[in-house]
C-alpha positions as CSV (number, residue, x, y, z in Angstrom):
1,M,0.8,-13.3,-3.4
2,K,-2.4,-13.2,-4.9
3,I,-4.6,-10.5,-6.0
4,G,-8.2,-10.6,-5.2
5,V,-11.2,-9.1,-5.0
6,F,-14.0,-7.6,-2.3
7,T,-16.9,-8.5,-4.8
8,A,-19.5,-5.7,-2.9
9,L,-18.2,-3.7,-5.8
10,Y,-20.6,-5.5,-7.9
11,H,-23.3,-6.1,-5.5
12,D,-25.6,-4.8,-8.1
13,L,-25.3,-7.6,-10.1
14,P,-26.1,-11.8,-9.9
15,L,-22.5,-13.8,-8.7
16,E,-22.5,-15.5,-11.9
17,A,-22.2,-11.9,-13.8
18,A,-19.8,-10.5,-11.2
19,L,-17.8,-13.7,-11.5
20,G,-17.4,-13.2,-15.2
21,K,-16.1,-9.5,-15.1
22,I,-13.9,-10.4,-11.8
23,A,-12.0,-13.0,-13.3
24,A,-11.7,-11.5,-16.7
25,S,-9.5,-8.2,-14.8
26,G,-6.9,-10.6,-14.1
27,V,-7.2,-11.5,-10.3
28,E,-7.3,-14.8,-9.0
29,A,-9.3,-14.5,-5.1
30,V,-12.6,-13.1,-4.1
31,E,-13.4,-11.6,-0.9
32,L,-17.3,-12.1,-0.2
33,S,-19.9,-10.4,1.9
34,T,-22.5,-12.5,3.9
35,G,-24.1,-9.2,4.9
36,N,-24.3,-6.8,7.6
37,Y,-22.5,-3.4,6.5
38,A,-22.0,-4.8,3.1
39,P,-24.9,-6.3,1.2
40,S,-24.6,-10.3,0.7
41,T,-26.1,-10.4,-2.9
42,H,-23.5,-12.7,-3.8
43,C,-23.2,-15.0,-0.7
44,D,-26.5,-16.3,0.7
45,V,-24.8,-17.5,3.9
46,L,-28.6,-19.2,5.5
47,A,-29.5,-21.1,1.8
48,L,-26.2,-22.2,1.4
49,L,-25.9,-23.6,5.6
50,A,-29.3,-25.4,4.7
51,D,-28.3,-26.9,1.5
52,R,-24.8,-28.6,1.1
53,G,-25.3,-29.7,-2.5
54,A,-25.7,-25.7,-3.3
55,A,-22.6,-25.3,-1.0
56,R,-20.5,-27.3,-3.6
57,R,-22.3,-26.1,-6.3
58,F,-21.6,-22.3,-5.0
59,N,-17.4,-23.5,-4.7
60,D,-17.4,-25.3,-7.9
61,E,-18.7,-22.2,-9.8
62,I,-16.0,-19.8,-8.4
63,A,-13.5,-22.5,-8.8
64,A,-14.3,-22.9,-12.6
65,R,-13.5,-19.5,-13.3
66,G,-10.0,-20.0,-11.8
67,L,-11.0,-18.1,-8.5
68,V,-10.5,-19.2,-4.8
69,I,-12.6,-17.7,-1.4
70,S,-9.6,-15.7,0.5
71,G,-12.3,-14.7,2.8
72,L,-15.9,-14.1,4.1
73,S,-16.5,-10.9,5.1
74,Q,-19.8,-9.6,7.7
75,H,-18.7,-6.1,8.7
76,G,-21.0,-5.2,11.2
77,N,-21.1,-3.6,14.9
78,P,-21.9,-6.7,17.3
79,L,-21.1,-4.8,20.0
80,H,-24.3,-2.0,19.4
81,P,-26.1,-0.9,22.2
82,Q,-29.2,-1.3,20.8
83,E,-29.8,-4.9,20.9
84,E,-31.6,-6.0,18.3
85,V,-29.0,-4.6,16.1
86,A,-26.7,-6.3,18.0
87,A,-28.3,-9.3,17.8
88,R,-28.8,-9.8,14.0
89,T,-25.0,-8.6,13.4
90,H,-24.5,-11.7,15.9
91,E,-26.3,-13.8,14.0
92,T,-24.7,-13.1,11.0
93,W,-21.2,-13.6,12.4
94,R,-21.8,-17.1,13.6
95,A,-23.5,-18.2,11.0
96,T,-20.5,-16.9,8.6
97,V,-18.0,-18.8,11.2
98,Q,-20.1,-22.1,10.3
99,L,-20.1,-21.2,6.2
100,A,-16.3,-20.7,6.6
101,E,-15.4,-24.1,8.1
102,L,-17.9,-25.8,5.6
103,L,-16.5,-24.3,2.4
104,E,-13.0,-24.5,4.3
105,V,-12.2,-20.7,4.0
106,P,-9.5,-19.8,6.6
107,F,-10.2,-16.5,7.6
108,V,-13.7,-14.5,8.6
109,L,-13.4,-10.6,8.2
110,A,-15.2,-8.6,10.8
111,F,-15.2,-5.3,12.7
112,S,-14.4,-5.0,16.1
113,G,-17.8,-3.1,17.2
114,C,-18.1,-0.2,19.3
115,P,-20.6,-0.2,22.4
116,G,-22.4,2.9,23.6
117,D,-22.6,4.7,26.9
118,R,-22.9,2.8,29.9
119,D,-25.8,4.0,30.8
120,G,-28.3,2.8,27.9
121,G,-27.1,4.9,25.4
122,R,-29.0,4.0,21.9
123,Y,-26.0,4.7,19.5
124,P,-22.3,3.9,19.7
125,N,-19.7,6.0,21.2
126,W,-16.3,6.3,19.9
127,V,-13.6,7.6,22.5
128,T,-11.0,9.5,20.8
129,C,-9.4,11.9,23.6
130,A,-8.3,11.6,27.0
131,W,-9.9,14.3,28.8
132,P,-12.8,15.4,30.3
133,D,-12.4,12.0,32.5
134,D,-15.7,11.0,31.6
135,Y,-13.9,9.5,28.2
136,P,-11.6,7.5,29.0
137,E,-13.6,5.6,32.2
138,L,-16.2,5.1,29.7
139,L,-13.5,3.3,27.3
140,E,-12.2,1.0,29.8
141,W,-15.9,0.3,30.8
142,Q,-16.4,-0.7,26.8
143,W,-13.4,-2.7,27.0
144,S,-13.6,-4.5,30.1
145,E,-17.7,-4.9,30.5
146,R,-17.8,-5.2,26.5
147,V,-15.1,-5.8,24.3
148,L,-13.4,-8.5,25.7
149,P,-15.9,-10.9,26.9
150,Y,-17.9,-11.4,23.2
151,W,-14.8,-11.3,21.6
152,T,-13.2,-14.1,24.4
153,R,-16.1,-16.0,23.8
154,E,-16.2,-15.3,20.3
155,T,-12.4,-16.6,19.3
156,A,-13.5,-19.7,21.4
157,Y,-16.4,-20.2,18.8
158,A,-14.1,-20.0,15.9
159,R,-11.9,-21.9,17.1
160,E,-13.9,-25.0,17.7
161,H,-15.0,-24.5,13.6
162,G,-11.5,-24.0,12.7
163,V,-11.6,-20.6,11.5
164,R,-9.9,-17.7,11.8
165,I,-10.8,-14.0,12.8
166,A,-9.3,-11.3,10.8
167,I,-10.3,-7.8,12.5
168,E,-10.3,-5.0,10.2
169,M,-8.7,-1.6,12.2
170,H,-11.4,1.3,11.6
171,P,-12.0,4.6,13.0
172,G,-15.4,4.5,14.7
173,F,-15.0,0.7,16.4
174,V,-12.6,0.3,19.4
175,V,-10.2,-2.0,17.5
176,Y,-8.6,1.5,14.9
177,S,-4.9,1.0,16.0
178,P,-1.9,-1.3,15.8
179,E,-1.9,0.0,19.5
180,T,-5.6,-1.1,19.8
181,M,-5.2,-4.8,17.7
182,A,-2.8,-5.8,20.0
183,R,-4.6,-5.0,23.0
184,L,-7.6,-7.4,21.7
185,R,-4.9,-10.2,20.6
186,A,-3.6,-10.0,23.9
187,I,-6.5,-11.1,25.5
188,T,-8.2,-13.8,22.5
189,G,-4.7,-15.0,21.7
190,P,-3.6,-15.7,17.9
191,Q,-6.8,-17.2,16.6
192,V,-7.2,-13.1,16.8
193,G,-5.5,-11.1,13.9
194,C,-6.4,-8.2,11.4
195,N,-8.0,-7.3,8.2
196,Y,-5.2,-4.8,7.4
197,D,-6.2,-1.7,5.1
198,P,-3.2,0.2,4.8
199,S,-6.0,3.1,3.7
200,H,-7.1,3.6,7.5
201,M,-3.9,3.9,8.4
202,F,-3.0,7.1,5.8
203,W,-6.0,9.1,7.3
204,Q,-5.0,8.4,10.6
205,G,-1.7,9.6,10.2
206,I,-0.2,6.4,10.7
207,D,2.7,4.8,8.4
208,P,1.3,1.9,7.3
209,I,4.8,0.4,6.4
210,A,5.9,1.2,9.5
211,A,2.6,-0.4,11.5
212,I,3.4,-3.9,9.3
213,R,6.6,-4.2,11.6
214,I,4.6,-3.8,14.6
215,L,1.8,-5.9,13.3
216,G,4.0,-8.9,12.0
217,D,2.0,-12.2,12.3
218,S,-1.1,-10.9,13.1
219,I,-1.8,-9.7,9.5
220,F,-4.2,-12.3,8.3
221,H,-5.8,-11.0,5.1
222,V,-5.3,-8.0,3.2
223,H,-7.1,-4.8,1.8
224,A,-5.8,-3.7,-1.2
225,K,-6.8,0.5,-1.3
226,D,-5.2,4.1,-1.1
227,T,-5.8,7.2,0.1
228,Q,-5.4,10.4,-1.2
229,I,-4.4,13.5,1.5
230,Y,-5.4,16.9,0.6
231,E,-2.9,19.6,1.6
232,R,-5.0,22.3,1.3
233,N,-8.0,20.9,3.1
234,L,-6.2,19.4,5.8
235,P,-5.2,22.5,8.0
236,L,-9.0,23.2,8.1
237,T,-10.4,19.9,9.5
238,G,-7.9,17.7,10.5
239,V,-7.9,13.9,9.7
240,L,-11.5,13.8,11.6
241,D,-13.2,14.8,8.4
242,T,-17.3,13.9,8.9
243,K,-18.3,15.4,5.5
244,N,-19.6,13.1,3.1
245,Y,-17.3,10.7,1.1
246,T,-18.5,12.3,-2.0
247,D,-17.6,16.2,-0.9
248,E,-14.3,15.3,-2.4
249,R,-13.1,18.9,-3.1
250,N,-13.9,20.0,0.0
251,R,-12.6,16.9,2.1
252,S,-8.9,16.3,3.8
253,W,-8.7,13.3,2.4
254,I,-10.3,10.6,0.2
255,F,-10.2,6.9,-0.8
256,R,-8.6,6.4,-3.8
257,T,-8.0,3.5,-6.4
258,C,-4.5,1.6,-5.3
259,G,-1.9,3.9,-7.1
260,Y,-4.0,7.0,-7.1
261,G,-3.2,7.9,-3.7
262,H,0.4,6.5,-3.6
263,G,2.6,5.8,-6.6
264,A,4.2,2.4,-7.1
265,E,7.1,2.8,-5.5
266,W,5.2,3.1,-2.3
267,W,3.0,0.1,-3.4
268,K,6.4,-2.0,-3.7
269,E,7.9,-1.5,-0.3
270,F,4.3,-1.7,0.9
271,V,4.3,-5.6,-0.8
272,S,7.6,-6.0,0.4
273,A,7.4,-5.2,3.5
274,L,4.0,-7.8,3.9
275,R,6.1,-10.4,2.7
276,M,9.6,-9.5,5.3
277,F,7.0,-10.0,7.7
278,G,5.8,-13.5,6.8
279,Y,2.5,-12.2,4.6
280,D,2.2,-14.5,1.2
281,Y,-1.5,-14.4,1.2
282,V,-4.1,-12.1,-0.8
283,L,-4.2,-8.7,-1.6
284,S,-8.0,-7.9,-2.0
285,I,-8.8,-5.1,-3.5
286,E,-11.6,-3.0,-2.3
287,H,-13.2,-0.3,-4.3
288,E,-14.2,2.8,-2.0
289,D,-13.0,5.7,-5.2
290,S,-15.7,7.8,-5.6
291,L,-14.2,9.4,-8.5
292,M,-14.1,6.0,-10.5
293,S,-16.7,3.3,-11.6
294,P,-16.4,0.5,-9.7
295,E,-15.3,-1.3,-13.5
296,E,-12.6,1.1,-14.1
297,G,-11.3,0.8,-10.6
298,L,-11.2,-2.8,-10.4
299,I,-9.3,-3.2,-13.8
300,K,-6.8,-0.3,-12.5
301,A,-6.1,-1.4,-9.3
302,A,-5.8,-5.1,-10.5
303,S,-3.2,-4.0,-13.5
304,F,-1.6,-1.8,-11.3
305,L,-0.9,-4.5,-8.3
306,N,-0.1,-7.1,-11.1
307,G,2.6,-5.5,-12.2
308,L,4.1,-5.4,-8.5
309,V,3.6,-8.9,-7.0
310,V,6.2,-12.0,-6.8
311,R,3.9,-15.6,-7.8
312,E,5.8,-17.8,-5.9
313,Q,3.8,-20.0,-4.1
314,P,4.5,-21.0,-0.6
315,A,5.0,-24.8,0.2
316,A,2.5,-24.9,2.9
317,A,-0.5,-22.4,3.9
318,W,1.7,-19.3,5.7
319,W,-0.8,-19.1,8.7
320,V,0.1,-22.8,9.5
């Protein structure tokens, strides 16, 4: 198992400077954003597709620092009810699949997306309760008329290019839990799995280690990020807290650097459970800790995780 990092934490630096800091931190893999919600500072997908020589040099620059690309990330909402937003997201998604094939990167990371109302709503509508009856009716329409047709088609596209899809389960989108992940995968097949982020399970009240046993071989890629729950604030708001992430004093939970929400014993069990169910790829540090600078968060997380993982190289790619 390798430690990696999602390079968006250094989005304000050019690629060369970001890679230098990343290599010095002791990680072995990078996850690169090609656009949509995260900036594409380090990976201009259209420029690389247009110039294969540039793509080779791009790969060489990463390899020269002892790093590999764990996945290409293009988190966005391809089901957005505003057609122009959905179209831009979709174009980035398809270009990213093509680039993953060119660079021989096995996974493209994505969100499932969330449609709006069936009567022409302009904004995504995430259904979170079963009553009034409007909500389950809308949810079923979203799945049957938007989610499944889109991802059935795009799974076939990814398969044609030899790429697997790692959906990040995140509230606000239709796939946010192991159950909704299983629903999507039951239709699309094993080409689709998840980019597993335990921090998103914590704040929904889902045990991330127990969820590994449910997700099993559908875990394609893992984000290393922690969540701290504030028991004083939790009774006031529950876990569906809409206050700004920088309002740390008043939120019921915030994202933390690995080890700052849960200690080494928990993370040892988490890593062991991943290995038990066949995952032997990358723990990609995603820095969203508002109490630490990007550099501090990366250094602390890398040091913490490097003390936990076993670096045995598998005989063959584990996802084959």
